[in-house]
C-alpha positions in Angstrom: -12.3 2.3 -41.6 -15.3 4.1 -43.7 -15.2 2.6 -47.0 -16.0 6.1 -48.7 -13.3 7.9 -47.2 -10.8 5.2 -48.4 -12.1 5.9 -52.0 -11.7 9.6 -51.4 -8.4 8.9 -50.9 -7.9 7.0 -53.5 -9.1 8.9 -55.5 -7.5 12.1 -54.7 -4.4 10.4 -55.1 -5.0 8.7 -58.1 -5.8 12.2 -59.6 -2.4 14.3 -58.4 -0.8 11.1 -60.9 -2.6 12.5 -64.1 -0.5 14.6 -66.3 -1.6 18.2 -66.6 -2.7 17.8 -70.3 -5.6 15.0 -69.5 -7.2 17.7 -67.2 -6.7 20.4 -70.2 -4.6 22.4 -67.2 -1.3 24.5 -68.2 1.6 22.3 -66.4 3.2 24.8 -63.6 6.5 25.0 -62.4 7.7 22.8 -59.6 8.8 25.5 -57.9 6.6 28.6 -58.2 7.9 30.9 -55.7 8.5 34.7 -56.3 11.8 36.6 -55.7 10.9 39.1 -53.3 9.3 35.9 -51.3 12.1 34.2 -51.4 14.4 36.8 -50.3 11.7 37.6 -47.3 11.8 33.8 -46.0 15.8 33.5 -46.3 16.2 36.2 -44.1 14.0 35.2 -41.8 15.8 31.6 -41.8 19.2 33.4 -40.9 17.8 35.2 -38.1 16.5 31.7 -36.7 20.1 30.2 -37.7 21.5 32.5 -35.6 19.4 32.1 -32.8 20.0 28.0 -33.2 24.0 28.5 -33.0 23.3 30.6 -30.3 21.1 28.1 -28.2 23.4 25.6 -29.0 26.5 27.3 -27.8 24.4 27.9 -24.5 23.5 24.5 -24.0 27.2 23.6 -24.9 28.1 26.0 -22.2 25.6 24.2 -19.4 23.3 26.9 -19.6 19.6 25.7 -20.8 17.7 29.1 -19.8 20.0 30.8 -22.3 19.6 28.3 -24.9 15.8 28.7 -24.3 16.0 32.5 -24.1 17.9 32.6 -27.3 15.3 30.3 -29.0 12.4 32.2 -27.9 14.1 35.2 -28.9 15.1 34.2 -32.4 11.1 33.5 -33.1 9.8 36.5 -31.3 10.5 39.1 -34.2 8.1 37.7 -36.6 5.1 36.7 -34.2 1.7 37.9 -35.8 3.5 39.0 -38.9 2.3 38.3 -42.5 3.3 38.7 -45.8 1.1 40.8 -48.0 -2.5 38.6 -48.3 -0.1 35.9 -47.7 0.2 33.8 -44.1 3.2 31.5 -45.1 3.7 27.9 -43.5 7.1 30.1 -41.8 5.6 32.5 -40.1 2.4 30.2 -38.9 5.0 28.0 -37.7 7.0 30.7 -35.9 3.9 31.7 -33.8 3.0 28.1 -33.1 6.8 27.5 -32.2 6.4 31.0 -30.1 3.3 29.8 -28.2 5.4 26.4 -27.6 8.3 28.0 -25.7 6.4 30.9 -24.0 4.1 28.5 -22.1 6.7 25.8 -21.5 8.9 28.7 -20.3 6.8 29.9 -17.6 5.9 26.2 -16.2 9.1 24.5 -15.8 10.2 27.4 -14.0 13.8 26.4 -12.7 13.4 23.1 -13.6 16.7 22.1 -15.0 15.2 19.0 -16.9 12.3 21.2 -17.7 14.3 23.4 -19.5 16.7 21.4 -21.2 13.4 19.3 -22.7 12.0 23.0 -23.4 15.2 23.5 -25.3 15.1 20.3 -27.4 11.3 20.8 -28.1 12.3 24.3 -29.6 15.1 23.2 -31.8 12.8 20.3 -33.0 10.1 22.9 -34.0 12.9 25.3 -35.6 13.9 22.1 -37.5 10.7 21.7 -39.0 10.4 25.3 -39.9 13.3 24.8 -41.9 12.3 21.9 -43.3 8.8 23.0 -44.1 10.4 26.5 -46.1 12.1 24.2 -48.4 9.2 21.7 -48.9 6.2 23.9 -48.7 6.6 27.7 -49.1 9.2 27.6 -51.4 7.6 25.2 -54.2 4.1 26.2 -53.5 3.7 29.5 -53.3 0.9 30.2 -55.4 -1.1 27.6 -53.6 -1.2 29.9 -50.5 -1.0 33.1 -52.5 -4.3 32.5 -54.7 -5.9 29.0 -54.6 -7.6 29.6 -57.7 -4.4 30.3 -59.5 -3.2 26.9 -58.3 -4.2 23.8 -60.3 -5.9 21.2 -58.3 -3.5 18.0 -58.3 -0.8 21.2 -57.3 -3.6 21.6 -54.6 -3.8 18.5 -53.3 0.3 17.8 -53.4 0.3 21.4 -50.9 -2.6 19.9 -48.4 -0.5 16.9 -48.3 2.6 18.5 -47.1 0.5 20.2 -44.7 -0.8 17.1 -43.4 2.6 16.0 -43.3 3.9 18.8 -41.4 1.1 18.4 -38.6 1.6 14.8 -38.3 5.6 15.9 -37.3 4.2 19.0 -35.0 2.3 15.6 -33.0 5.2 13.8 -33.1 7.5 16.3 -31.5 5.9 16.8 -28.8 5.8 13.2 -27.8 9.6 12.6 -28.9 10.8 16.0 -27.2 9.2 16.2 -23.8 8.8 12.3 -23.0 10.7 9.5 -22.9 9.5 5.8 -22.9 11.5 3.5 -20.6 10.3 -0.6 -19.6 6.8 0.5 -21.0 6.4 3.7 -19.3 6.2 6.9 -19.9 8.5 9.9 -18.3 8.1 13.3 -18.4 11.2 15.8 -19.2 10.3 18.1 -16.9 6.9 18.4 -15.0 4.0 16.8 -16.1 2.1 19.7 -16.2 4.8 21.2 -19.2 4.1 18.5 -21.5 0.6 18.5 -21.0 0.1 22.4 -21.6 2.8 21.9 -24.7 0.1 19.4 -25.7 -2.7 21.9 -25.6 -0.6 24.2 -27.8 0.0 21.5 -30.2 -3.5 20.4 -30.4 -4.8 23.9 -31.3 -2.1 24.8 -33.9 -3.0 21.3 -35.3 -6.3 21.5 -35.2 -6.1 25.1 -36.8 -4.0 23.9 -39.8 -5.9 21.4 -40.3 -9.5 23.2 -40.3 -8.0 25.7 -43.0 -7.5 22.9 -45.6 -9.6 23.1 -48.8 -10.2 19.4 -49.1 -9.6 18.8 -44.8 -13.3 17.0 -45.2 -11.4 14.1 -45.9 -9.9 14.2 -42.4 -13.0 15.7 -40.8 -13.1 12.7 -37.9 -9.1 13.7 -37.2 -9.9 17.7 -37.1 -12.8 16.9 -34.1 -10.9 14.6 -32.4 -7.7 17.4 -32.2 -10.4 19.9 -31.3 -11.8 17.7 -28.4 -8.0 17.1 -27.3 -7.4 21.1 -27.1 -10.2 21.8 -25.4 -10.4 18.8 -22.9 -6.8 19.7 -22.3 -7.5 23.0 -22.1 -10.1 22.4 -19.1 -8.0 20.0 -18.0 -4.5 22.3 -17.3 -7.1 25.0 -15.6 -8.5 22.7 -13.0 -5.7 22.6 -10.9 -5.6 18.7 -10.7 -3.0 16.4 -8.7 0.3 15.1 -9.6 -1.3 11.3 -10.3 -4.4 13.1 -12.4 -1.6 14.5 -14.5 0.7 11.3 -15.6 -2.8 9.6 -16.0 -3.9 12.3 -18.5 0.0 12.4 -20.1 -0.7 8.7 -21.2 -4.4 9.1 -22.5 -2.6 12.9 -24.5 0.2 10.7 -25.3 -1.4 7.9 -26.8 -3.9 10.2 -29.1 -1.1 12.2 -30.4 0.5 9.0 -31.4 -2.5 7.6 -33.0 -3.5 10.6 -34.8 0.0 11.3 -36.0 0.0 7.8 -37.4 -3.7 8.4 -39.2 -2.5 11.7 -40.6 0.7 10.8 -41.9 -0.4 7.2 -43.5 -3.4 8.9 -45.1 -5.9 7.0 -43.0 -8.9 8.5 -41.4 -11.0 7.7 -38.6 -12.6 3.6 -38.7 
């Protein structure tokens, strides 16, 4: 790990511990969301909760196709939406989840294992949406609506939560669509489904990190995710053999595991 990167991260961590009076900044409330925005998010999450319940019942009744359709259907009305001048995390994650569900649905076809894995992946994404609304949107509205109105240390807190969210997305792809058994990796469904999903996740993760104000501390990870995304895009379009796909699965799984470990651990590339 580069010394300058480590020093920068330590410095940013130290700055966030300073009281507002030490830097001459006025204190901000721990939760700064406005009432209208919170009501909008609450309504959105209620729609997702209904879709999640319907999908759970479909899964219990042995109909994974219906479960997937419910989960994708719950996301669809909000794809491409914004809230005024704000592009909140909830809406961004909904877009990423919808992209993931759509490509997985196309890849797995009638494969029952693939449909079940798709439902699991989407349910995990729903969990991430719910958690991120509480952890980010409801607590850091001012940092999203106008960065100039959010003090420096609070912006760092906001962006650390975005980093954690990105790490969770990378973990989600590996934990929902692949199982490890006896030192080997087995996709839950076609190998192509995992690789296509990984392309979506890599693209979404790259986009989220590249928009951070202080993302230069993670420039290495941003470039690595961009490389993974573009490599997967070319690979998935090339019509490779099943053995090549299995080999690529191991490669991408390891890359996601390593990048998520570094991001969530506050460690940049060596």
